[in-house]
N, C-alpha and C positions, 0 to 999 in steps of 0.2 A: 865117564859114563860106559855103560857097561856094554860086553861084547856083541850084543842084538840089536845094539842102535841099528837104525837105518842110515846108511850111506848117502852121504852127501853127492847131489847130481854134478854141481860143481868145488871144485877145491877153491878156496878164498885168492890162492894167487889166480887163479884164471879170474875169477872178481874183478879182482885187482888191475889184469891187464885187459880188462872190456870195460874197462869205464862202471862198472857196476855196484853202484854203492847198497850195504845194506845195513839198514835200519832193525835193531832188534826193540821187542818191548816200547815203540812209539806209538804215538797217540796219533794220528791224523787228524784235523781239526778242519779239514776244505779239501777241496781239490776243482782247481781253475782248469776246466778239459779245454779249453779255449786257448790258455796261455801255457798250458804243459805245464801247473806248477803245481805243489802243493806246500799247505802249510802244516806243520807239526809240531807240535805244542811241545812248548819251550824250546825250542830249535830254530834259526831259519829257515825262510821255506827252499823249494827243492825246485829245479826245474827238470825236467825228463824228456825222452824221449819217448819211452815206452817204460809202464806202470808195473808193476807186481802189488797185488795186495797179499800179504799171506798171514791171515786170520786166525790163525787155529790149527786144532789136528784134523779136526771137520768140514769137509767145504761146504760153505755154506756161502751165500749173497748177500751181501751186509746192505744194510737197510742205505746207499749214498745217495743221494741228491741228483741226477741226470745220469746217475749211471744204465739205465736202460737208452739213452740215445748216442750210449757210443758202444761200440764194440767190446768184449774182454770173452777171459775163456778162466777156466776155475784149474787149478793145478793139484793132483796130489802124489802120481807118481811115474817114475818114467814117462811110461805110454803117456800119458795126458801133456809130458814136455816134448816127448817127439810128436805128436801131435801139431803144438804151437810151431814148433821150427818145421 
């Protein structure tokens, strides 16, 4: 990492201490909003209380079936993080 890399909002230890699972470079194949479950290519399905989909450097709303029927936020920076919390 270069010295100019952005700092993480939270440390890996903070994620672990708060029961947050971070999956990098994973492909979500479906989301069951009613049962709060995510199917991931090549992995066991995961259940969730709150779901964050980080899909790259630029904020874009993915074309996910049913997304328009649930509440969601985009997250790009610490101010967005503060607004969500």
